All heavy atoms as a GROMACS GRO file, in nm:
protein
  626
    1MET      N    1   8.663  12.093  10.528
    1MET     CA    2   8.647  11.948  10.527
    1MET      C    3   8.600  11.902  10.389
    1MET      O    4   8.508  11.957  10.331
    1MET     CB    5   8.547  11.908  10.636
    1MET     CG    6   8.529  11.762  10.652
    1MET     SD    7   8.422  11.731  10.795
    1MET     CE    8   8.463  11.565  10.824
    2GLN      N    9   8.666  11.799  10.339
    2GLN     CA   10   8.634  11.749  10.206
    2GLN      C   11   8.512  11.657  10.211
    2GLN      O   12   8.500  11.571  10.298
    2GLN     CB   13   8.754  11.672  10.152
    2GLN     CG   14   8.738  11.629  10.010
    2GLN     CD   15   8.862  11.553   9.962
    2GLN    OE1   16   8.940  11.506  10.042
    2GLN    NE2   17   8.877  11.544   9.832
    3LYS      N   18   8.418  11.677  10.118
    3LYS     CA   19   8.299  11.593  10.114
    3LYS      C   20   8.329  11.466  10.037
    3LYS      O   21   8.398  11.467   9.936
    3LYS     CB   22   8.183  11.666  10.048
    3LYS     CG   23   8.120  11.768  10.136
    3LYS     CD   24   7.989  11.813  10.075
    3LYS     CE   25   7.914  11.896  10.176
    3LYS     NZ   26   7.783  11.930  10.128
    4ARG      N   27   8.277  11.356  10.086
    4ARG     CA   28   8.292  11.225  10.024
    4ARG      C   29   8.164  11.192   9.949
    4ARG      O   30   8.055  11.214   9.999
    4ARG     CB   31   8.315  11.122  10.136
    4ARG     CG   32   8.414  11.019  10.106
    4ARG     CD   33   8.436  10.924  10.222
    4ARG     NE   34   8.314  10.863  10.269
    4ARG     CZ   35   8.273  10.864  10.395
    4ARG    NH1   36   8.342  10.923  10.488
    4ARG    NH2   37   8.161  10.807  10.430
    5LYS      N   38   8.176  11.137   9.829
    5LYS     CA   39   8.058  11.098   9.752
    5LYS      C   40   8.023  10.951   9.773
    5LYS      O   41   7.908  10.914   9.768
    5LYS     CB   42   8.081  11.125   9.604
    5LYS     CG   43   8.089  11.270   9.569
    5LYS     CD   44   8.107  11.288   9.420
    5LYS     CE   45   8.118  11.434   9.385
    5LYS     NZ   46   8.135  11.456   9.243
    6ASP      N   47   8.125  10.868   9.791
    6ASP     CA   48   8.103  10.724   9.802
    6ASP      C   49   8.083  10.682   9.947
    6ASP      O   50   8.135  10.743  10.039
    6ASP     CB   51   8.224  10.648   9.746
    6ASP     CG   52   8.246  10.675   9.599
    6ASP    OD1   53   8.147  10.697   9.528
    6ASP    OD2   54   8.362  10.676   9.557
    7LEU      N   55   8.007  10.575   9.964
    7LEU     CA   56   7.989  10.518  10.097
    7LEU      C   57   8.109  10.432  10.132
    7LEU      O   58   8.170  10.369  10.045
    7LEU     CB   59   7.864  10.428  10.100
    7LEU     CG   60   7.729  10.493  10.078
    7LEU    CD1   61   7.621  10.386  10.069
    7LEU    CD2   62   7.698  10.590  10.188
    8THR      N   63   8.141  10.426  10.262
    8THR     CA   64   8.241  10.329  10.305
    8THR      C   65   8.172  10.193  10.308
    8THR      O   66   8.049  10.183  10.298
    8THR     CB   67   8.293  10.362  10.446
    8THR    OG1   68   8.185  10.349  10.540
    8THR    CG2   69   8.354  10.502  10.453
    9ILE      N   70   8.250  10.087  10.322
    9ILE     CA   71   8.191   9.953  10.329
    9ILE      C   72   8.098   9.944  10.449
    9ILE      O   73   7.985   9.892  10.438
    9ILE     CB   74   8.300   9.845  10.334
    9ILE    CG1   75   8.375   9.841  10.201
    9ILE    CG2   76   8.239   9.708  10.367
    9ILE    CD1   77   8.495   9.749  10.198
   10ASP      N   78   8.141   9.995  10.563
   10ASP     CA   79   8.057   9.991  10.683
   10ASP      C   80   7.925  10.065  10.661
   10ASP      O   81   7.819  10.018  10.702
   10ASP     CB   82   8.131  10.050  10.803
   10ASP     CG   83   8.244   9.962  10.851
   10ASP    OD1   84   8.235   9.838  10.835
   10ASP    OD2   85   8.343  10.016  10.904
   11GLU      N   86   7.932  10.182  10.596
   11GLU     CA   87   7.810  10.258  10.569
   11GLU      C   88   7.719  10.183  10.472
   11GLU      O   89   7.597  10.181  10.489
   11GLU     CB   90   7.846  10.395  10.512
   11GLU     CG   91   7.911  10.488  10.612
   11GLU     CD   92   7.969  10.613  10.549
   11GLU    OE1   93   7.996  10.614  10.426
   11GLU    OE2   94   7.988  10.710  10.624
   12ALA      N   95   7.778  10.122  10.371
   12ALA     CA   96   7.698  10.051  10.270
   12ALA      C   97   7.624   9.933  10.330
   12ALA      O   98   7.506   9.912  10.300
   12ALA     CB   99   7.788  10.005  10.155
   13ILE      N  100   7.691   9.855  10.413
   13ILE     CA  101   7.623   9.736  10.467
   13ILE      C  102   7.521   9.770  10.575
   13ILE      O  103   7.435   9.688  10.605
   13ILE     CB  104   7.724   9.631  10.520
   13ILE    CG1  105   7.809   9.690  10.631
   13ILE    CG2  106   7.808   9.576  10.408
   13ILE    CD1  107   7.901   9.591  10.698
   14ARG      N  108   7.528   9.892  10.628
   14ARG     CA  109   7.431   9.933  10.730
   14ARG      C  110   7.321  10.025  10.676
   14ARG      O  111   7.226  10.055  10.747
   14ARG     CB  112   7.504  10.002  10.845
   14ARG     CG  113   7.583   9.906  10.928
   14ARG     CD  114   7.656   9.974  11.043
   14ARG     NE  115   7.729   9.879  11.123
   14ARG     CZ  116   7.849   9.831  11.094
   14ARG    NH1  117   7.910   9.869  10.985
   14ARG    NH2  118   7.909   9.744  11.172
   15ASP      N  119   7.334  10.068  10.551
   15ASP     CA  120   7.237  10.158  10.492
   15ASP      C  121   7.101  10.089  10.481
   15ASP      O  122   7.090   9.980  10.424
   15ASP     CB  123   7.285  10.202  10.354
   15ASP     CG  124   7.190  10.302  10.291
   15ASP    OD1  125   7.210  10.422  10.313
   15ASP    OD2  126   7.097  10.257  10.220
   16PRO      N  127   6.995  10.150  10.535
   16PRO     CA  128   6.863  10.086  10.535
   16PRO      C  129   6.809  10.056  10.394
   16PRO      O  130   6.750   9.950  10.373
   16PRO     CB  131   6.772  10.188  10.604
   16PRO     CG  132   6.862  10.281  10.677
   16PRO     CD  133   6.994  10.278  10.607
   17MET      N  134   6.832  10.145  10.299
   17MET     CA  135   6.781  10.122  10.164
   17MET      C  136   6.855  10.005  10.099
   17MET      O  137   6.793   9.919  10.035
   17MET     CB  138   6.797  10.249  10.078
   17MET     CG  139   6.735  10.236   9.941
   17MET     SD  140   6.556  10.210   9.945
   17MET     CE  141   6.499  10.368   9.997
   18ILE      N  142   6.986  10.001  10.115
   18ILE     CA  143   7.065   9.891  10.060
   18ILE      C  144   7.023   9.760  10.125
   18ILE      O  145   7.010   9.657  10.058
   18ILE     CB  146   7.216   9.917  10.076
   18ILE    CG1  147   7.257  10.036   9.988
   18ILE    CG2  148   7.298   9.793  10.043
   18ILE    CD1  149   7.400  10.082  10.006
   19ARG      N  150   6.998   9.763  10.256
   19ARG     CA  151   6.953   9.641  10.326
   19ARG      C  152   6.820   9.591  10.271
   19ARG      O  153   6.800   9.471  10.254
   19ARG     CB  154   6.940   9.667  10.477
   19ARG     CG  155   7.068   9.707  10.550
   19ARG     CD  156   7.160   9.594  10.569
   19ARG     NE  157   7.115   9.506  10.674
   19ARG     CZ  158   7.194   9.426  10.740
   19ARG    NH1  159   7.322   9.425  10.716
   19ARG    NH2  160   7.147   9.343  10.829
   20LEU      N  161   6.728   9.684  10.242
   20LEU     CA  162   6.598   9.644  10.186
   20LEU      C  163   6.614   9.582  10.048
   20LEU      O  164   6.550   9.481  10.017
   20LEU     CB  165   6.505   9.765  10.177
   20LEU     CG  166   6.443   9.811  10.309
   20LEU    CD1  167   6.368   9.943  10.290
   20LEU    CD2  168   6.350   9.704  10.364
   21VAL      N  169   6.700   9.640   9.965
   21VAL     CA  170   6.722   9.585   9.831
   21VAL      C  171   6.788   9.447   9.841
   21VAL      O  172   6.751   9.354   9.770
   21VAL     CB  173   6.807   9.682   9.745
   21VAL    CG1  174   6.848   9.618   9.614
   21VAL    CG2  175   6.731   9.812   9.721
   22MET      N  176   6.886   9.432   9.933
   22MET     CA  177   6.951   9.302   9.951
   22MET      C  178   6.849   9.198   9.996
   22MET      O  179   6.849   9.084   9.947
   22MET     CB  180   7.065   9.311  10.053
   22MET     CG  181   7.188   9.380  10.000
   22MET     SD  182   7.335   9.363  10.106
   22MET     CE  183   7.280   9.432  10.260
   23LYS      N  184   6.760   9.238  10.087
   23LYS     CA  185   6.658   9.145  10.135
   23LYS      C  186   6.565   9.104  10.021
   23LYS      O  187   6.534   8.986  10.004
   23LYS     CB  188   6.578   9.209  10.249
   23LYS     CG  189   6.478   9.116  10.311
   23LYS     CD  190   6.407   9.182  10.428
   23LYS     CE  191   6.309   9.085  10.489
   23LYS     NZ  192   6.240   9.142  10.605
   24ALA      N  193   6.522   9.202   9.942
   24ALA     CA  194   6.433   9.173   9.829
   24ALA      C  195   6.500   9.083   9.725
   24ALA      O  196   6.434   9.000   9.663
   24ALA     CB  197   6.389   9.304   9.764
   25ASP      N  198   6.631   9.099   9.710
   25ASP     CA  199   6.705   9.019   9.611
   25ASP      C  200   6.759   8.889   9.670
   25ASP      O  201   6.822   8.811   9.598
   25ASP     CB  202   6.821   9.100   9.554
   25ASP     CG  203   6.774   9.213   9.464
   25ASP    OD1  204   6.657   9.211   9.420
   25ASP    OD2  205   6.855   9.303   9.436
   26GLY      N  206   6.737   8.866   9.799
   26GLY     CA  207   6.784   8.743   9.862
   26GLY      C  208   6.934   8.738   9.882
   26GLY      O  209   6.995   8.631   9.878
   27ILE      N  210   6.997   8.854   9.905
   27ILE     CA  211   7.141   8.863   9.925
   27ILE      C  212   7.171   8.854  10.075
   27ILE      O  213   7.112   8.925  10.156
   27ILE     CB  214   7.197   8.997   9.871
   27ILE    CG1  215   7.162   9.017   9.725
   27ILE    CG2  216   7.347   9.009   9.896
   27ILE    CD1  217   7.224   8.920   9.630
   28ASP      N  218   7.266   8.768  10.110
   28ASP     CA  219   7.309   8.755  10.249
   28ASP      C  220   7.400   8.874  10.282
   28ASP      O  221   7.504   8.891  10.219
   28ASP     CB  222   7.386   8.624  10.268
   28ASP     CG  223   7.443   8.606  10.408
   28ASP    OD1  224   7.397   8.675  10.502
   28ASP    OD2  225   7.536   8.525  10.423
   29PRO      N  226   7.362   8.958  10.381
   29PRO     CA  227   7.443   9.076  10.414
   29PRO      C  228   7.587   9.041  10.453
   29PRO      O  229   7.680   9.115  10.418
   29PRO     CB  230   7.369   9.139  10.532
   29PRO     CG  231   7.230   9.088  10.523
   29PRO     CD  232   7.240   8.952  10.461
   30ARG      N  233   7.607   8.931  10.523
   30ARG     CA  234   7.744   8.893  10.563
   30ARG      C  235   7.826   8.853  10.440
   30ARG      O  236   7.944   8.888  10.430
   30ARG     CB  237   7.740   8.782  10.666
   30ARG     CG  238   7.691   8.831  10.802
   30ARG     CD  239   7.688   8.718  10.902
   30ARG     NE  240   7.592   8.615  10.860
   30ARG     CZ  241   7.468   8.603  10.908
   30ARG    NH1  242   7.426   8.684  11.000
   30ARG    NH2  243   7.388   8.511  10.862
   31ALA      N  244   7.767   8.782  10.347
   31ALA     CA  245   7.837   8.744  10.225
   31ALA      C  246   7.869   8.868  10.141
   31ALA      O  247   7.977   8.878  10.082
   31ALA     CB  248   7.753   8.646  10.144
   32PHE      N  249   7.775   8.962  10.137
   32PHE     CA  250   7.796   9.086  10.064
   32PHE      C  251   7.912   9.164  10.124
   32PHE      O  252   8.000   9.213  10.052
   32PHE     CB  253   7.667   9.170  10.067
   32PHE     CG  254   7.675   9.301   9.994
   32PHE    CD1  255   7.695   9.304   9.857
   32PHE    CD2  256   7.660   9.420  10.062
   32PHE    CE1  257   7.701   9.426   9.789
   32PHE    CE2  258   7.665   9.541   9.996
   32PHE     CZ  259   7.686   9.544   9.859
   33GLU      N  260   7.917   9.172  10.256
   33GLU     CA  261   8.026   9.242  10.324
   33GLU      C  262   8.161   9.174  10.296
   33GLU      O  263   8.260   9.241  10.267
   33GLU     CB  264   8.002   9.248  10.475
   33GLU     CG  265   8.113   9.319  10.549
   33GLU     CD  266   8.091   9.325  10.700
   33GLU    OE1  267   7.994   9.265  10.750
   33GLU    OE2  268   8.174   9.389  10.766
   34ARG      N  269   8.164   9.040  10.302
   34ARG     CA  270   8.289   8.968  10.274
   34ARG      C  271   8.336   8.996  10.132
   34ARG      O  272   8.455   9.017  10.107
   34ARG     CB  273   8.270   8.818  10.294
   34ARG     CG  274   8.274   8.774  10.439
   34ARG     CD  275   8.284   8.624  10.452
   34ARG     NE  276   8.180   8.550  10.382
   34ARG     CZ  277   8.059   8.522  10.434
   34ARG    NH1  278   8.030   8.558  10.557
   34ARG    NH2  279   7.970   8.457  10.363
   35MET      N  280   8.242   8.998  10.037
   35MET     CA  281   8.276   9.024   9.898
   35MET      C  282   8.333   9.166   9.883
   35MET      O  283   8.436   9.186   9.818
   35MET     CB  284   8.153   9.007   9.808
   35MET     CG  285   8.182   9.021   9.660
   35MET     SD  286   8.168   9.189   9.590
   35MET     CE  287   8.003   9.237   9.634
   36LEU      N  288   8.269   9.265   9.944
   36LEU     CA  289   8.317   9.402   9.935
   36LEU      C  290   8.458   9.416   9.994
   36LEU      O  291   8.546   9.478   9.935
   36LEU     CB  292   8.222   9.498  10.006
   36LEU     CG  293   8.087   9.525   9.940
   36LEU    CD1  294   8.002   9.615  10.029
   36LEU    CD2  295   8.106   9.589   9.804
   37ARG      N  296   8.478   9.357  10.112
   37ARG     CA  297   8.609   9.367  10.178
   37ARG      C  298   8.717   9.294  10.097
   37ARG      O  299   8.831   9.339  10.088
   37ARG     CB  300   8.602   9.317  10.320
   37ARG     CG  301   8.514   9.408  10.406
   37ARG     CD  302   8.530   9.384  10.554
   37ARG     NE  303   8.432   9.458  10.630
   37ARG     CZ  304   8.439   9.588  10.658
   37ARG    NH1  305   8.543   9.658  10.616
   37ARG    NH2  306   8.345   9.647  10.728
   38SER      N  307   8.680   9.182  10.036
   38SER     CA  308   8.774   9.106   9.955
   38SER      C  309   8.816   9.188   9.832
   38SER      O  310   8.934   9.196   9.798
   38SER     CB  311   8.710   8.975   9.912
   38SER     OG  312   8.787   8.911   9.815
   39ARG      N  313   8.719   9.250   9.766
   39ARG     CA  314   8.749   9.332   9.648
   39ARG      C  315   8.834   9.454   9.686
   39ARG      O  316   8.925   9.492   9.614
   39ARG     CB  317   8.621   9.380   9.579
   39ARG     CG  318   8.534   9.269   9.529
   39ARG     CD  319   8.604   9.190   9.421
   39ARG     NE  320   8.530   9.071   9.394
   39ARG     CZ  321   8.496   9.030   9.274
   39ARG    NH1  322   8.531   9.097   9.169
   39ARG    NH2  323   8.429   8.919   9.260
   40ALA      N  324   8.802   9.514   9.800
   40ALA     CA  325   8.881   9.630   9.846
   40ALA      C  326   9.025   9.588   9.875
   40ALA      O  327   9.119   9.660   9.840
   40ALA     CB  328   8.817   9.691   9.970
   41ALA      N  329   9.044   9.471   9.937
   41ALA     CA  330   9.179   9.424   9.967
   41ALA      C  331   9.257   9.397   9.839
   41ALA      O  332   9.378   9.423   9.833
   41ALA     CB  333   9.171   9.297  10.052
   42GLU      N  334   9.191   9.348   9.735
   42GLU     CA  335   9.257   9.322   9.607
   42GLU      C  336   9.305   9.451   9.542
   42GLU      O  337   9.406   9.452   9.473
   42GLU     CB  338   9.163   9.250   9.511
   42GLU     CG  339   9.132   9.108   9.548
   42GLU     CD  340   9.022   9.048   9.462
   42GLU    OE1  341   8.974   9.115   9.368
   42GLU    OE2  342   8.984   8.933   9.490
   43GLN      N  343   9.233   9.559   9.566
   43GLN     CA  344   9.266   9.686   9.502
   43GLN      C  345   9.361   9.772   9.585
   43GLN      O  346   9.415   9.870   9.536
   43GLN     CB  347   9.140   9.766   9.475
   43GLN     CG  348   9.051   9.700   9.373
   43GLN     CD  349   8.924   9.779   9.350
   43GLN    OE1  350   8.912   9.894   9.391
   43GLN    NE2  351   8.827   9.717   9.285
   44ALA      N  352   9.381   9.735   9.712
   44ALA     CA  353   9.467   9.814   9.800
   44ALA      C  354   9.611   9.806   9.753
   44ALA      O  355   9.658   9.702   9.711
   44ALA     CB  356   9.455   9.762   9.943
   45PRO      N  357   9.682   9.919   9.761
   45PRO     CA  358   9.823   9.916   9.721
   45PRO      C  359   9.904   9.831   9.817
   45PRO      O  360   9.869   9.817   9.934
   45PRO     CB  361   9.866  10.063   9.728
   45PRO     CG  362   9.767  10.128   9.819
   45PRO     CD  363   9.640  10.049   9.808
   46ASP      N  364  10.011   9.771   9.764
   46ASP     CA  365  10.099   9.691   9.849
   46ASP      C  366  10.159   9.780   9.957
   46ASP      O  367  10.183   9.898   9.936
   46ASP     CB  368  10.212   9.629   9.767
   46ASP     CG  369  10.159   9.525   9.669
   46ASP    OD1  370  10.055   9.464   9.698
   46ASP    OD2  371  10.223   9.505   9.565
   47GLU      N  372  10.185   9.719  10.071
   47GLU     CA  373  10.246   9.792  10.181
   47GLU      C  374  10.386   9.836  10.140
   47GLU      O  375  10.464   9.760  10.086
   47GLU     CB  376  10.253   9.704  10.304
   47GLU     CG  377  10.300   9.776  10.427
   47GLU     CD  378  10.298   9.689  10.550
   47GLU    OE1  379  10.217   9.596  10.556
   47GLU    OE2  380  10.378   9.716  10.639
   48ILE      N  381  10.416   9.961  10.165
   48ILE     CA  382  10.546  10.015  10.129
   48ILE      C  383  10.633  10.016  10.254
   48ILE      O  384  10.596  10.072  10.357
   48ILE     CB  385  10.533  10.157  10.071
   48ILE    CG1  386  10.448  10.153   9.946
   48ILE    CG2  387  10.670  10.218  10.046
   48ILE    CD1  388  10.412  10.289   9.891
   49LEU      N  389  10.749   9.950  10.243
   49LEU     CA  390  10.841   9.944  10.356
   49LEU      C  391  10.922  10.073  10.365
   49LEU      O  392  10.955  10.132  10.264
   49LEU     CB  393  10.938   9.826  10.340
   49LEU     CG  394  10.880   9.688  10.350
   49LEU    CD1  395  10.989   9.585  10.319
   49LEU    CD2  396  10.822   9.662  10.488
   50PRO      N  397  10.956  10.114  10.488
   50PRO     CA  398  11.047  10.227  10.501
   50PRO      C  399  11.180  10.194  10.433
   50PRO      O  400  11.222  10.078  10.430
   50PRO     CB  401  11.067  10.241  10.652
   50PRO     CG  402  10.957  10.164  10.714
   50PRO     CD  403  10.913  10.061  10.615
   51SER      N  404  11.246  10.293  10.379
   51SER     CA  405  11.368  10.269  10.301
   51SER      C  406  11.475  10.195  10.380
   51SER      O  407  11.550  10.116  10.324
   51SER     CB  408  11.423  10.399  10.246
   51SER     OG  409  11.456  10.486  10.353
   52PHE      N  410  11.483  10.217  10.513
   52PHE     CA  411  11.588  10.150  10.588
   52PHE      C  412  11.561  10.000  10.606
   52PHE      O  413  11.647   9.926  10.651
   52PHE     CB  414  11.614  10.218  10.723
   52PHE     CG  415  11.505  10.200  10.825
   52PHE    CD1  416  11.508  10.094  10.915
   52PHE    CD2  417  11.402  10.291  10.833
   52PHE    CE1  418  11.409  10.078  11.009
   52PHE    CE2  419  11.303  10.275  10.928
   52PHE     CZ  420  11.306  10.169  11.016
   53LEU      N  421  11.444   9.952  10.568
   53LEU     CA  422  11.416   9.809  10.576
   53LEU      C  423  11.427   9.739  10.440
   53LEU      O  424  11.413   9.619  10.431
   53LEU     CB  425  11.274   9.786  10.631
   53LEU     CG  426  11.250   9.822  10.776
   53LEU    CD1  427  11.103   9.800  10.810
   53LEU    CD2  428  11.338   9.743  10.868
   54GLU      N  429  11.454   9.815  10.335
   54GLU     CA  430  11.455   9.758  10.201
   54GLU      C  431  11.572   9.666  10.173
   54GLU      O  432  11.562   9.576  10.093
   54GLU     CB  433  11.450   9.870  10.097
   54GLU     CG  434  11.314   9.936  10.091
   54GLU     CD  435  11.309  10.050   9.991
   54GLU    OE1  436  11.415  10.092   9.941
   54GLU    OE2  437  11.198  10.097   9.966
   55ASP      N  438  11.689   9.691  10.236
   55ASP     CA  439  11.803   9.603  10.211
   55ASP      C  440  11.842   9.533  10.341
   55ASP      O  441  11.805   9.573  10.448
   55ASP     CB  442  11.922   9.681  10.153
   55ASP     CG  443  11.985   9.773  10.255
   55ASP    OD1  444  12.060   9.722  10.340
   55ASP    OD2  445  11.959   9.894  10.249
   56SER      N  446  11.917   9.425  10.327
   56SER     CA  447  11.955   9.349  10.447
   56SER      C  448  12.106   9.348  10.467
   56SER      O  449  12.157   9.273  10.549
   56SER     CB  450  11.905   9.206  10.435
   56SER     OG  451  11.962   9.145  10.322
   57GLY      N  452  12.181   9.432  10.394
   57GLY     CA  453  12.326   9.432  10.403
   57GLY      C  454  12.380   9.516  10.516
   57GLY      O  455  12.309   9.557  10.608
   58SER      N  456  12.511   9.545  10.509
   58SER     CA  457  12.578   9.620  10.615
   58SER      C  458  12.523   9.762  10.625
   58SER      O  459  12.524   9.822  10.731
   58SER     CB  460  12.728   9.623  10.592
   58SER     OG  461  12.757   9.689  10.470
   59GLY      N  462  12.476   9.816  10.514
   59GLY     CA  463  12.416   9.949  10.518
   59GLY      C  464  12.296   9.954  10.611
   59GLY      O  465  12.274  10.051  10.682
   60ARG      N  466  12.221   9.848  10.610
   60ARG     CA  467  12.104   9.841  10.698
   60ARG      C  468  12.148   9.842  10.843
   60ARG      O  469  12.092   9.913  10.926
   60ARG     CB  470  12.022   9.716  10.668
   60ARG     CG  471  11.900   9.703  10.757
   60ARG     CD  472  11.820   9.582  10.722
   60ARG     NE  473  11.703   9.573  10.807
   60ARG     CZ  474  11.614   9.479  10.797
   60ARG    NH1  475  11.626   9.385  10.705
   60ARG    NH2  476  11.510   9.476  10.877
   61ALA      N  477  12.248   9.763  10.878
   61ALA     CA  478  12.297   9.758  11.016
   61ALA      C  479  12.347   9.896  11.059
   61ALA      O  480  12.321   9.940  11.171
   61ALA     CB  481  12.408   9.654  11.029
   62ARG      N  482  12.417   9.965  10.969
   62ARG     CA  483  12.468  10.099  10.999
   62ARG      C  484  12.351  10.195  11.027
   62ARG      O  485  12.353  10.272  11.123
   62ARG     CB  486  12.550  10.148  10.879
   62ARG     CG  487  12.672  10.224  10.916
   62ARG     CD  488  12.761  10.267  10.799
   62ARG     NE  489  12.709  10.256  10.663
   62ARG     CZ  490  12.737  10.158  10.578
   62ARG    NH1  491  12.815  10.058  10.614
   62ARG    NH2  492  12.686  10.157  10.457
   63ARG      N  493  12.249  10.189  10.942
   63ARG     CA  494  12.134  10.277  10.962
   63ARG      C  495  12.059  10.242  11.089
   63ARG      O  496  12.012  10.331  11.160
   63ARG     CB  497  12.041  10.269  10.840
   63ARG     CG  498  12.098  10.343  10.719
   63ARG     CD  499  11.997  10.353  10.607
   63ARG     NE  500  11.952  10.225  10.556
   63ARG     CZ  501  12.020  10.151  10.468
   63ARG    NH1  502  12.135  10.193  10.421
   63ARG    NH2  503  11.973  10.037  10.426
   64MET      N  504  12.049  10.114  11.120
   64MET     CA  505  11.980  10.074  11.243
   64MET      C  506  12.055  10.126  11.366
   64MET      O  507  11.994  10.173  11.460
   64MET     CB  508  11.966   9.921  11.252
   64MET     CG  509  11.873   9.863  11.146
   64MET     SD  510  11.703   9.918  11.164
   64MET     CE  511  11.653   9.819  11.302
   65ARG      N  512  12.188  10.119  11.363
   65ARG     CA  513  12.268  10.172  11.475
   65ARG      C  514  12.246  10.321  11.488
   65ARG      O  515  12.232  10.375  11.598
   65ARG     CB  516  12.416  10.140  11.456
   65ARG     CG  517  12.451   9.998  11.491
   65ARG     CD  518  12.602   9.978  11.502
   65ARG     NE  519  12.672  10.003  11.376
   65ARG     CZ  520  12.692   9.912  11.282
   65ARG    NH1  521  12.649   9.789  11.298
   65ARG    NH2  522  12.756   9.944  11.170
   66HIS      N  523  12.240  10.391  11.374
   66HIS     CA  524  12.219  10.536  11.375
   66HIS      C  525  12.084  10.570  11.441
   66HIS      O  526  12.076  10.659  11.524
   66HIS     CB  527  12.223  10.591  11.232
   66HIS     CG  528  12.179  10.733  11.221
   66HIS    ND1  529  12.259  10.838  11.260
   66HIS    CD2  530  12.062  10.787  11.178
   66HIS    CE1  531  12.193  10.952  11.241
   66HIS    NE2  532  12.074  10.924  11.190
   67PHE      N  533  11.980  10.497  11.404
   67PHE     CA  534  11.847  10.526  11.460
   67PHE      C  535  11.838  10.482  11.606
   67PHE      O  536  11.763  10.539  11.683
   67PHE     CB  537  11.737  10.457  11.378
   67PHE     CG  538  11.712  10.522  11.246
   67PHE    CD1  539  11.741  10.456  11.127
   67PHE    CD2  540  11.662  10.650  11.238
   67PHE    CE1  541  11.720  10.517  11.004
   67PHE    CE2  542  11.641  10.712  11.116
   67PHE     CZ  543  11.669  10.645  11.000
   68ALA      N  544  11.912  10.381  11.646
   68ALA     CA  545  11.904  10.328  11.781
   68ALA      C  546  11.985  10.411  11.881
   68ALA      O  547  11.959  10.407  12.000
   68ALA     CB  548  11.952  10.184  11.784
   69LYS      N  549  12.084  10.489  11.833
   69LYS     CA  550  12.172  10.565  11.922
   69LYS      C  551  12.096  10.646  12.028
   69LYS      O  552  12.129  10.638  12.145
   69LYS     CB  553  12.261  10.658  11.841
   69LYS     CG  554  12.404  10.618  11.842
   69LYS     CD  555  12.487  10.720  11.767
   69LYS     CE  556  12.620  10.656  11.736
   69LYS     NZ  557  12.705  10.741  11.656
   70PRO      N  558  11.997  10.723  11.992
   70PRO     CA  559  11.928  10.804  12.093
   70PRO      C  560  11.859  10.719  12.201
   70PRO      O  561  11.828  10.769  12.307
   70PRO     CB  562  11.823  10.882  12.013
   70PRO     CG  563  11.868  10.877  11.872
   70PRO     CD  564  11.946  10.752  11.858
   71PHE      N  565  11.836  10.592  12.175
   71PHE     CA  566  11.766  10.507  12.269
   71PHE      C  567  11.860  10.423  12.354
   71PHE      O  568  11.817  10.336  12.427
   71PHE     CB  569  11.668  10.415  12.194
   71PHE     CG  570  11.566  10.492  12.118
   71PHE    CD1  571  11.577  10.508  11.981
   71PHE    CD2  572  11.459  10.552  12.183
   71PHE    CE1  573  11.483  10.581  11.910
   71PHE    CE2  574  11.366  10.625  12.112
   71PHE     CZ  575  11.377  10.640  11.976
   72GLY      N  576  11.988  10.445  12.343
   72GLY     CA  577  12.085  10.368  12.420
   72GLY      C  578  12.151  10.264  12.332
   72GLY      O  579  12.137  10.262  12.211
   73GLU      N  580  12.226  10.176  12.396
   73GLU     CA  581  12.302  10.076  12.322
   73GLU      C  582  12.209   9.973  12.258
   73GLU      O  583  12.113   9.928  12.318
   73GLU     CB  584  12.399  10.005  12.415
   73GLU     CG  585  12.501   9.921  12.341
   73GLU     CD  586  12.615   9.882  12.429
   73GLU    OE1  587  12.653   9.960  12.516
   73GLU    OE2  588  12.664   9.770  12.410
   74ALA      N  589  12.240   9.939  12.137
   74ALA     CA  590  12.162   9.841  12.065
   74ALA      C  591  12.256   9.752  11.985
   74ALA      O  592  12.361   9.795  11.942
   74ALA     CB  593  12.062   9.908  11.972
   75SER      N  594  12.219   9.630  11.968
   75SER     CA  595  12.299   9.543  11.883
   75SER      C  596  12.214   9.493  11.768
   75SER      O  597  12.094   9.471  11.783
   75SER     CB  598  12.353   9.423  11.964
   75SER     OG  599  12.245   9.346  12.010
   76VAL      N  600  12.280   9.482  11.655
   76VAL     CA  601  12.209   9.438  11.535
   76VAL      C  602  12.288   9.324  11.475
   76VAL      O  603  12.408   9.332  11.458
   76VAL     CB  604  12.201   9.554  11.432
   76VAL    CG1  605  12.132   9.505  11.306
   76VAL    CG2  606  12.130   9.673  11.491
   77SER      N  607  12.220   9.214  11.448
   77SER     CA  608  12.287   9.103  11.381
   77SER      C  609  12.195   9.048  11.274
   77SER      O  610  12.076   9.033  11.294
   77SER     CB  611  12.322   8.994  11.482
   77SER     OG  612  12.204   8.942  11.540
   78TRP      N  613  12.252   9.022  11.158
   78TRP     CA  614  12.175   8.969  11.047
   78TRP      C  615  12.234   8.844  10.998
   78TRP      O  616  12.337   8.813  10.980
   78TRP     CB  617  12.165   9.071  10.932
   78TRP     CG  618  12.112   9.202  10.973
   78TRP    CD1  619  12.179   9.319  10.975
   78TRP    CD2  620  11.982   9.233  11.019
   78TRP    NE1  621  12.100   9.420  11.020
   78TRP    CE2  622  11.978   9.371  11.049
   78TRP    CE3  623  11.867   9.160  11.043
   78TRP    CZ2  624  11.865   9.435  11.096
   78TRP    CZ3  625  11.755   9.225  11.090
   78TRP    CH2  626  11.756   9.360  11.116
   0.00000   0.00000   0.00000
């Protein structure tokens, strides 16, 4: 099992020492959590679509039919 050095956001906002420092500094824990989650969302990589969703042409319809075959009849219209 790989050891982690950094705290998760949930761990950071619940850590007793961090809570004491926030209280001493007059930091609102909910505002701190919102800021952390906002910064994390800004740094998160964009969602990567599966390759069969990248185009909307006839190739996509062909691939969708191929994947749908095992599940029975399917219709695709774009």
